[in-house]
C-alpha positions in Angstrom: -0.1 9.0 -6.7 -3.1 8.3 -9.2 -6.5 8.2 -7.4 -8.3 5.1 -7.5 -11.2 5.0 -10.0 -13.7 4.6 -7.5 -12.6 7.8 -5.5 -14.1 10.2 -8.1 -16.8 12.8 -7.1 -20.1 11.5 -7.9 -21.5 15.2 -9.2 -18.6 16.3 -10.8 -18.1 15.8 -14.7 -14.9 14.5 -16.2 -13.6 17.8 -17.0 -14.8 19.4 -13.5 -12.5 16.7 -11.9 -9.4 17.7 -13.9 -10.2 21.5 -13.4 -10.6 21.1 -9.8 -7.3 19.3 -9.4 -5.2 21.7 -11.7 -6.9 25.0 -10.0 -6.4 23.5 -6.5 -2.5 23.2 -7.4 -2.4 26.6 -8.6 -1.1 25.6 -12.0 -0.7 28.5 -14.9 -3.4 28.1 -17.4 -5.4 25.3 -16.0 -7.9 25.5 -18.9 -5.2 24.7 -21.5 -3.6 21.9 -19.4 -6.9 20.6 -19.0 -7.9 20.7 -22.6 -4.6 19.1 -23.5 -4.9 16.2 -21.2 -8.3 15.5 -22.1 -7.4 15.3 -26.0 -4.4 13.0 -24.7 -6.3 10.6 -22.9 -9.2 10.6 -25.6 -11.9 11.6 -23.2 -12.9 14.8 -25.0 -16.3 13.3 -26.1 -16.9 12.2 -22.7 -15.7 15.7 -21.0 -19.2 16.5 -19.6 -20.1 12.9 -18.4 -19.9 11.8 -15.0 -17.1 9.3 -14.0 -20.1 6.7 -13.2 -21.2 6.7 -16.8 -17.9 5.9 -18.2 -16.5 2.4 -19.1 -13.8 0.9 -17.0 -10.9 1.8 -19.6 -12.3 5.4 -19.6 -12.2 5.5 -15.8 -8.7 4.5 -15.7 -7.7 7.0 -18.2 -9.4 9.5 -16.1 -7.6 8.3 -13.2 -4.5 8.4 -14.9 -5.3 12.2 -16.4 -5.3 13.2 -12.6 -1.9 12.7 -12.2 -0.9 15.0 -15.3 -3.1 18.2 -14.3 -0.9 18.7 -11.0 2.6 19.1 -10.1 4.6 16.1 -9.5 8.2 14.9 -8.9 7.3 11.2 -7.9 4.5 9.1 -9.4 3.5 6.0 -7.7 1.5 3.7 -9.7 -0.2 0.1 -9.0 -0.8 -1.7 -12.1 -1.5 1.4 -14.2 -2.2 -0.7 -17.3 -5.3 -2.4 -15.8 -8.6 -2.1 -18.1 -6.6 -0.2 -20.6 -6.4 -1.7 -24.1 -3.5 -2.6 -26.0 -3.4 0.9 -27.6 -3.9 2.6 -24.1 -0.8 0.5 -22.7 1.4 1.7 -25.5 0.0 5.3 -25.0 0.8 5.1 -21.4 4.5 3.7 -22.0 5.1 6.5 -24.2 3.8 9.2 -21.8 5.6 7.7 -18.8 9.0 7.4 -20.9 8.3 11.2 -21.7 8.0 12.0 -18.0 11.1 10.1 -17.1 12.8 12.0 -19.7 11.8 15.4 -18.1 13.3 14.1 -14.6 10.1 12.5 -13.1 10.8 9.7 -10.8 8.3 6.6 -11.1 7.7 3.6 -9.0 5.0 1.3 -10.2 3.8 -2.5 -9.6 2.9 -3.6 -13.1 2.0 -7.0 -14.7 2.8 -5.8 -18.2 6.4 -6.5 -19.2 6.0 -4.4 -22.5 5.2 -1.3 -20.6 8.3 -1.8 -18.3 10.2 -2.2 -21.1 8.7 0.9 -23.0 9.7 3.1 -19.8 13.3 1.3 -19.4 12.4 0.5 -15.8 14.8 -1.2 -13.4 12.6 -4.5 -12.3 12.5 -6.3 -9.1 10.9 -9.6 -10.4 8.9 -11.8 -8.5 9.0 -10.2 -5.1 5.7 -10.3 -3.2 5.3 -6.7 -2.3 2.9 -7.3 0.1 5.3 -9.0 2.3 8.1 -6.6 1.5 8.2 -3.4 3.7 11.3 -1.6 2.8 10.4 2.0 3.4 11.3 2.5 6.9 12.7 -0.9 7.6 15.3 -1.4 9.9 18.5 -3.6 8.9 17.3 -6.6 10.8 13.9 -6.8 9.3 13.3 -9.2 6.6 10.6 -9.9 4.5 8.1 -12.7 5.3 8.2 -14.6 2.4 12.2 -14.8 2.5 12.1 -16.0 6.3 9.5 -18.8 5.0 12.1 -20.0 2.5 14.7 -20.3 4.9 17.1 -17.3 4.1 19.7 -16.7 6.9 18.8 -14.2 9.2 22.2 -12.9 9.2 22.1 -11.9 5.6 18.6 -10.1 6.1 20.5 -6.8 6.8 22.4 -7.0 3.3 19.2 -7.9 1.8 17.4 -5.1 3.1 20.4 -2.6 2.1 20.0 -3.7 -1.3 16.4 -3.4 -1.4 16.6 0.3 -0.4 19.4 0.9 -2.8 17.2 -0.2 -5.6 14.4 1.6 -4.4 16.5 4.9 -4.4 15.8 7.0 -7.6 18.2 10.0 -7.0 18.6 10.7 -10.7 14.7 10.3 -12.0 13.9 7.0 -13.8 11.6 4.3 -13.0 11.5 1.4 -10.7 9.1 -1.4 -11.2 8.1 -4.2 -9.3 6.8 -7.2 -11.9 5.1 -9.2 -9.6 4.5 -12.6 -11.2 2.9 -15.8 -9.5 5.9 -18.1 -8.5 
């Protein structure tokens, strides 16, 4: 999971945040990895700055960078494109596609169809993810928004089984919930 860009340690610089994470996870050659990720997210000039001095787009890039300096087999992202410019969204699409090709599973919510297309995500469109609790749901559970639309409760078990199937990423890949106003 990518940390929220409000969760940075106030007294650590950009490079110190990434260095702390890389070393805490015992990665081989953390200095080289941190340098590589700083270059990739275009924060080399800001490496010595405190996160509070960064623009909102730079803070988002730093938050994303925190995911790339630690081991991962699953990446959970909530609207990672927020506050990124067009170039940043394109970079993110390329990076996530590279991660998927390396075997990483990604679950994300996004309002950016171009990002989802870039990574080849299977999409659940128009689902109100606040109302859907699939993880750990019983077969008799049914999302609140479906009940309010008169879905037959007898079909709820099949609905939840299909949702679980869609959320299972056994071979890597990406699943996205593209939440759009209905």
